[in-house]
BAPA-497723 format. One record per atom (N, C-alpha, C): y, z, x negated; atom name; residue in one letter. Coordinates in steps of 0.02 Angstrom, whole numbers, plus 50000, padded with zeros to 5 digits. Atoms other than C-alpha are relative to their C-alpha. Example, Ala and Ser with C-alpha at 12.3 -4.5 7.8 and 13.67 -1.06 7.14 Angstrom:
2
[site [49941, 50000, 49955], 'N', 'A']
[site [49775, 50390, 49385], 'CA', 'A']
[site [50060, 50000, 49955], 'C', 'A']
[site [49941, 49997, 50042], 'N', 'S']
[site [49947, 50357, 49316], 'CA', 'S']
[site [50055, 50037, 50039], 'C', 'S']
! end
This chain:
104
[site [50048, 50050, 49977], 'N', 'A']
[site [56987, 55334, 45333], 'CA', 'A']
[site [49961, 49972, 49941], 'C', 'A']
[site [50039, 50022, 50058], 'N', 'G']
[site [56901, 55324, 45163], 'CA', 'G']
[site [50040, 49957, 49952], 'C', 'G']
[site [49958, 50041, 50043], 'N', 'K']
[site [57047, 55229, 45085], 'CA', 'K']
[site [50029, 50044, 49944], 'C', 'K']
[site [49972, 49964, 50057], 'N', 'T']
[site [57104, 55284, 44911], 'CA', 'T']
[site [50076, 49989, 50000], 'C', 'T']
[site [49927, 50004, 50003], 'N', 'L']
[site [57289, 55323, 44903], 'CA', 'L']
[site [50024, 50000, 49928], 'C', 'L']
[site [49968, 49999, 50066], 'N', 'K']
[site [57393, 55281, 44751], 'CA', 'K']
[site [50065, 50038, 50009], 'C', 'K']
[site [49941, 49959, 49991], 'N', 'Y']
[site [57523, 55416, 44734], 'CA', 'Y']
[site [50026, 50023, 49932], 'C', 'Y']
[site [49969, 49979, 50062], 'N', 'S']
[site [57646, 55475, 44603], 'CA', 'S']
[site [50011, 50075, 49997], 'C', 'S']
[site [49989, 49928, 49998], 'N', 'K']
[site [57667, 55654, 44661], 'CA', 'K']
[site [49964, 50029, 50060], 'C', 'K']
[site [50033, 49964, 49945], 'N', 'K']
[site [57574, 55780, 44769], 'CA', 'K']
[site [50035, 50068, 50007], 'C', 'K']
[site [49963, 49939, 49988], 'N', 'L']
[site [57672, 55923, 44848], 'CA', 'L']
[site [49966, 50042, 50054], 'C', 'L']
[site [50021, 49955, 49946], 'N', 'T']
[site [57615, 56075, 44947], 'CA', 'T']
[site [50063, 50024, 50033], 'C', 'T']
[site [49939, 49984, 49962], 'N', 'V']
[site [57743, 56106, 45084], 'CA', 'V']
[site [49983, 50040, 50063], 'C', 'V']
[site [50005, 49971, 49934], 'N', 'T']
[site [57773, 56201, 45244], 'CA', 'T']
[site [50025, 49947, 50049], 'C', 'T']
[site [49982, 50051, 49951], 'N', 'A']
[site [57774, 56080, 45391], 'CA', 'A']
[site [50012, 50032, 50068], 'C', 'A']
[site [49987, 49983, 49930], 'N', 'T']
[site [57853, 56108, 45561], 'CA', 'T']
[site [50009, 49933, 50036], 'C', 'T']
[site [49994, 50062, 49961], 'N', 'A']
[site [57882, 55983, 45701], 'CA', 'A']
[site [50068, 49997, 50034], 'C', 'A']
[site [49937, 50008, 49963], 'N', 'Y']
[site [58036, 55911, 45785], 'CA', 'Y']
[site [49993, 49941, 50047], 'C', 'Y']
[site [49996, 50056, 49954], 'N', 'T']
[site [58077, 55793, 45927], 'CA', 'T']
[site [50074, 49984, 50010], 'C', 'T']
[site [49931, 50020, 49989], 'N', 'A']
[site [58234, 55701, 45978], 'CA', 'A']
[site [50004, 49957, 50063], 'C', 'A']
[site [49989, 50042, 49941], 'N', 'A']
[site [58309, 55608, 46125], 'CA', 'A']
[site [49983, 49928, 49983], 'C', 'A']
[site [50016, 50071, 50012], 'N', 'P']
[site [58250, 55427, 46144], 'CA', 'P']
[site [50060, 49962, 49971], 'C', 'P']
[site [49948, 50040, 50031], 'N', 'G']
[site [58349, 55310, 46032], 'CA', 'G']
[site [50044, 50037, 49950], 'C', 'G']
[site [49960, 49960, 50046], 'N', 'K']
[site [58423, 55452, 45928], 'CA', 'K']
[site [49991, 49975, 49929], 'C', 'K']
[site [50002, 50023, 50070], 'N', 'K']
[site [58466, 55397, 45751], 'CA', 'K']
[site [49992, 50059, 49953], 'C', 'K']
[site [50011, 49949, 50050], 'N', 'T']
[site [58412, 55495, 45599], 'CA', 'T']
[site [50054, 49995, 49945], 'C', 'T']
[site [49952, 50000, 50055], 'N', 'A']
[site [58510, 55534, 45440], 'CA', 'A']
[site [49999, 49934, 49961], 'C', 'A']
[site [50005, 50063, 50036], 'N', 'S']
[site [58447, 55370, 45365], 'CA', 'S']
[site [50019, 49940, 50043], 'C', 'S']
[site [49983, 50054, 49955], 'N', 'G']
[site [58497, 55268, 45518], 'CA', 'G']
[site [49940, 49973, 50039], 'C', 'G']
[site [50060, 50020, 49963], 'N', 'K']
[site [58317, 55245, 45578], 'CA', 'K']
[site [49999, 50035, 50067], 'C', 'K']
[site [50010, 49966, 49935], 'N', 'V']
[site [58272, 55284, 45758], 'CA', 'V']
[site [49947, 50054, 49990], 'C', 'V']
[site [50048, 49945, 50003], 'N', 'A']
[site [58184, 55452, 45772], 'CA', 'A']
[site [49938, 49980, 50038], 'C', 'A']
[site [50064, 50019, 49969], 'N', 'Q']
[site [58001, 55413, 45807], 'CA', 'Q']
[site [49944, 50024, 49956], 'C', 'Q']
[site [50058, 49978, 50039], 'N', 'Y']
[site [57826, 55456, 45751], 'CA', 'Y']
[site [49998, 49960, 49935], 'C', 'Y']
[site [50002, 50032, 50066], 'N', 'G']
[site [57812, 55419, 45566], 'CA', 'G']
[site [50065, 50006, 49961], 'C', 'G']
[site [49937, 49987, 50034], 'N', 'V']
[site [57992, 55465, 45525], 'CA', 'V']
[site [50007, 50075, 49995], 'C', 'V']
[site [49999, 49928, 50008], 'N', 'I']
[site [57997, 55639, 45450], 'CA', 'I']
[site [50064, 50023, 49965], 'C', 'I']
[site [49941, 49970, 50031], 'N', 'A']
[site [58136, 55755, 45394], 'CA', 'A']
[site [49979, 50035, 49935], 'C', 'A']
[site [50014, 49972, 50067], 'N', 'V']
[site [58142, 55808, 45211], 'CA', 'V']
[site [50064, 50027, 49970], 'C', 'V']
[site [49943, 49981, 50041], 'N', 'D']
[site [58256, 55890, 45086], 'CA', 'D']
[site [50008, 49943, 49949], 'C', 'D']
[site [49993, 50057, 50045], 'N', 'P']
[site [58325, 55736, 44995], 'CA', 'P']
[site [50005, 50018, 49926], 'C', 'P']
[site [50000, 49978, 50070], 'N', 'K']
[site [58341, 55840, 44836], 'CA', 'K']
[site [49928, 50004, 49973], 'C', 'K']
[site [50070, 49996, 50018], 'N', 'V']
[site [58150, 55854, 44837], 'CA', 'V']
[site [49965, 49932, 50010], 'C', 'V']
[site [50029, 50065, 49983], 'N', 'I']
[site [58099, 55690, 44921], 'CA', 'I']
[site [50057, 49955, 50023], 'C', 'I']
[site [49944, 50044, 49981], 'N', 'P']
[site [58228, 55549, 44925], 'CA', 'P']
[site [49987, 49965, 50067], 'C', 'P']
[site [50006, 50038, 49938], 'N', 'L']
[site [58263, 55466, 45093], 'CA', 'L']
[site [49974, 49931, 49985], 'C', 'L']
[site [50030, 50066, 50009], 'N', 'G']
[site [58164, 55305, 45112], 'CA', 'G']
[site [49933, 50002, 49964], 'C', 'G']
[site [50063, 49994, 50036], 'N', 'T']
[site [58014, 55370, 45014], 'CA', 'T']
[site [49942, 49995, 50049], 'C', 'T']
[site [50061, 50007, 49959], 'N', 'K']
[site [57845, 55318, 45084], 'CA', 'K']
[site [49952, 50057, 49981], 'C', 'K']
[site [50040, 49940, 50008], 'N', 'L']
[site [57728, 55465, 45109], 'CA', 'L']
[site [49936, 49997, 50040], 'C', 'L']
[site [50059, 49987, 49960], 'N', 'Y']
[site [57559, 55521, 45173], 'CA', 'Y']
[site [49995, 50075, 50006], 'C', 'Y']
[site [50001, 49928, 49988], 'N', 'V']
[site [57545, 55694, 45253], 'CA', 'V']
[site [49934, 50019, 50034], 'C', 'V']
[site [50061, 49974, 49970], 'N', 'E']
[site [57388, 55793, 45291], 'CA', 'E']
[site [49995, 50075, 49988], 'C', 'E']
[site [50012, 49928, 50009], 'N', 'S']
[site [57321, 55971, 45301], 'CA', 'S']
[site [49977, 50015, 49929], 'C', 'S']
[site [50018, 49979, 50068], 'N', 'T']
[site [57285, 56070, 45144], 'CA', 'T']
[site [49925, 50002, 49989], 'C', 'T']
[site [50073, 50003, 50009], 'N', 'D']
[site [57097, 56055, 45176], 'CA', 'D']
[site [49977, 49927, 49996], 'C', 'D']
[site [50015, 50072, 50009], 'N', 'D']
[site [57098, 55870, 45127], 'CA', 'D']
[site [49999, 49962, 50065], 'C', 'D']
[site [49994, 50036, 49937], 'N', 'G']
[site [57143, 55817, 45303], 'CA', 'G']
[site [49945, 50013, 50050], 'C', 'G']
[site [50056, 49987, 49954], 'N', 'K']
[site [56990, 55893, 45386], 'CA', 'K']
[site [50024, 50029, 50067], 'C', 'K']
[site [49978, 49969, 49937], 'N', 'S']
[site [57087, 55996, 45515], 'CA', 'S']
[site [50054, 49959, 50037], 'C', 'S']
[site [49951, 50044, 49968], 'N', 'W']
[site [57231, 55874, 45547], 'CA', 'W']
[site [50030, 49953, 49948], 'C', 'W']
[site [49965, 50049, 50041], 'N', 'Q']
[site [57321, 55722, 45478], 'CA', 'Q']
[site [50059, 49973, 50039], 'C', 'Q']
[site [49942, 50034, 49970], 'N', 'Y']
[site [57495, 55658, 45515], 'CA', 'Y']
[site [49996, 49926, 49980], 'C', 'Y']
[site [50009, 50068, 50023], 'N', 'G']
[site [57462, 55503, 45411], 'CA', 'G']
[site [50059, 49972, 49962], 'C', 'G']
[site [49947, 50036, 50037], 'N', 'Y']
[site [57578, 55373, 45337], 'CA', 'Y']
[site [50066, 50011, 50036], 'C', 'Y']
[site [49934, 49988, 49972], 'N', 'C']
[site [57763, 55406, 45361], 'CA', 'C']
[site [50053, 49984, 49947], 'C', 'C']
[site [49944, 50012, 50045], 'N', 'V']
[site [57934, 55384, 45284], 'CA', 'V']
[site [50049, 50058, 50005], 'C', 'V']
[site [49948, 49949, 50001], 'N', 'A']
[site [58064, 55512, 45232], 'CA', 'A']
[site [50063, 49968, 50028], 'C', 'A']
[site [49945, 50034, 49968], 'N', 'G']
[site [58199, 55462, 45355], 'CA', 'G']
[site [50052, 50044, 50032], 'C', 'G']
[site [49953, 49955, 49968], 'N', 'D']
[site [58289, 55617, 45413], 'CA', 'D']
[site [50008, 50063, 49957], 'C', 'D']
[site [49988, 49935, 50032], 'N', 'T']
[site [58360, 55783, 45354], 'CA', 'T']
[site [50009, 50051, 50055], 'C', 'T']
[site [49989, 49948, 49949], 'N', 'G']
[site [58382, 55948, 45443], 'CA', 'G']
[site [50029, 50062, 49967], 'C', 'G']
[site [49968, 49940, 50027], 'N', 'G']
[site [58479, 56109, 45422], 'CA', 'G']
[site [49952, 50050, 49971], 'C', 'G']
[site [50050, 49951, 50024], 'N', 'A']
[site [58321, 56212, 45397], 'CA', 'A']
[site [49950, 49968, 49952], 'C', 'A']
[site [50047, 50036, 50044], 'N', 'V']
[site [58232, 56080, 45291], 'CA', 'V']
[site [50028, 50003, 49929], 'C', 'V']
[site [49976, 49990, 50069], 'N', 'K']
[site [58265, 56146, 45116], 'CA', 'K']
[site [49940, 50014, 49956], 'C', 'K']
[site [50055, 49990, 50047], 'N', 'G']
[site [58151, 56142, 44965], 'CA', 'G']
[site [49936, 49966, 50024], 'C', 'G']
[site [50065, 50029, 49983], 'N', 'N']
[site [57967, 56112, 44998], 'CA', 'N']
[site [49984, 50012, 50074], 'C', 'N']
[site [50010, 49997, 49927], 'N', 'K']
[site [57984, 56102, 45188], 'CA', 'K']
[site [50010, 49930, 50027], 'C', 'K']
[site [49992, 50063, 49966], 'N', 'I']
[site [57964, 55952, 45301], 'CA', 'I']
[site [49997, 50012, 50075], 'C', 'I']
[site [50006, 50000, 49928], 'N', 'D']
[site [57984, 55918, 45487], 'CA', 'D']
[site [49967, 49934, 50020], 'C', 'D']
[site [50037, 50058, 49978], 'N', 'L']
[site [57860, 55799, 45567], 'CA', 'L']
[site [50022, 49982, 50071], 'C', 'L']
[site [49978, 50020, 49933], 'N', 'Y']
[site [57920, 55698, 45718], 'CA', 'Y']
[site [49941, 49995, 50047], 'C', 'Y']
[site [50048, 50008, 49944], 'N', 'Y']
[site [57822, 55714, 45880], 'CA', 'Y']
[site [50040, 49981, 50062], 'C', 'Y']
[site [49967, 50028, 49941], 'N', 'G']
[site [57863, 55634, 46047], 'CA', 'G']
[site [50020, 50048, 50055], 'C', 'G']
[site [49983, 49952, 49947], 'N', 'S']
[site [57876, 55792, 46152], 'CA', 'S']
[site [50007, 50070, 49972], 'C', 'S']
[site [49991, 49930, 50018], 'N', 'Q']
[site [57928, 55973, 46143], 'CA', 'Q']
[site [49932, 50035, 50001], 'C', 'Q']
[site [50066, 49969, 49995], 'N', 'N']
[site [57751, 56022, 46197], 'CA', 'N']
[site [49958, 49986, 49937], 'C', 'N']
[site [50036, 50016, 50062], 'N', 'E']
[site [57675, 55930, 46047], 'CA', 'E']
[site [50027, 50040, 49941], 'C', 'E']
[site [49968, 49961, 50054], 'N', 'C']
[site [57799, 56017, 45933], 'CA', 'C']
[site [49976, 50073, 50002], 'C', 'C']
[site [50022, 49930, 49993], 'N', 'L']
[site [57752, 56188, 46002], 'CA', 'L']
[site [49926, 50007, 49981], 'C', 'L']
[site [50071, 49998, 50018], 'N', 'Q']
[site [57566, 56148, 45983], 'CA', 'Q']
[site [49991, 49996, 49924], 'C', 'Q']
[site [50005, 50007, 50072], 'N', 'F']
[site [57594, 56099, 45802], 'CA', 'F']
[site [50020, 50065, 49965], 'C', 'F']
[site [49977, 49938, 50030], 'N', 'G']
[site [57692, 56255, 45758], 'CA', 'G']
[site [50022, 49991, 49928], 'C', 'G']
[site [49984, 50002, 50072], 'N', 'R']
[site [57706, 56288, 45571], 'CA', 'R']
[site [49934, 50000, 49962], 'C', 'R']
[site [50063, 50006, 50037], 'N', 'R']
[site [57570, 56235, 45450], 'CA', 'R']
[site [50014, 49982, 49927], 'C', 'R']
[site [49998, 50023, 50069], 'N', 'S']
[site [57540, 56212, 45266], 'CA', 'S']
[site [49976, 49928, 49999], 'C', 'S']
[site [50017, 50071, 50003], 'N', 'A']
[site [57528, 56029, 45218], 'CA', 'A']
[site [50003, 49975, 49928], 'C', 'A']
[site [49995, 50036, 50063], 'N', 'I']
[site [57502, 55913, 45072], 'CA', 'I']
[site [50038, 49935, 50014], 'C', 'I']
[site [49962, 50062, 49996], 'N', 'V']
[site [57628, 55772, 45048], 'CA', 'V']
[site [49985, 49960, 49938], 'C', 'V']
[site [50012, 50046, 50055], 'N', 'Y']
[site [57577, 55625, 44941], 'CA', 'Y']
[site [50059, 49951, 49999], 'C', 'Y']
[site [49946, 50048, 50009], 'N', 'V']
[site [57725, 55524, 44874], 'CA', 'V']
[site [49966, 49935, 49976], 'C', 'V']
[site [50037, 50061, 50013], 'N', 'L']
[site [57654, 55348, 44881], 'CA', 'L']
[site [50036, 49954, 49950], 'C', 'L']
[site [49972, 50048, 50049], 'N', 'E']
[site [57678, 55218, 44745], 'CA', 'E']
[site [50019, 49935, 50033], 'C', 'E']
! end
């Protein structure tokens, strides 16, 4: 939205999508919801504030501001899982390259 982000690190990752049952808790104890993403805590520590967008500077899609709040069995290295509210949204998202900005 034209706002300058202050970030300490910029990572290129592979992003997939996940969903969960209402009220389900994540690895960090947060409720699974939009804005809570799964990461490899060896790459991005849980609790880190992030901004995620497409590799074309957000022109094709943006997930936006989020927090590293979950982990997953397949989320290793430079991979993330973005939370969406339905299985259909997850299928529509598929697998995409993304840029993750680790916010200051």
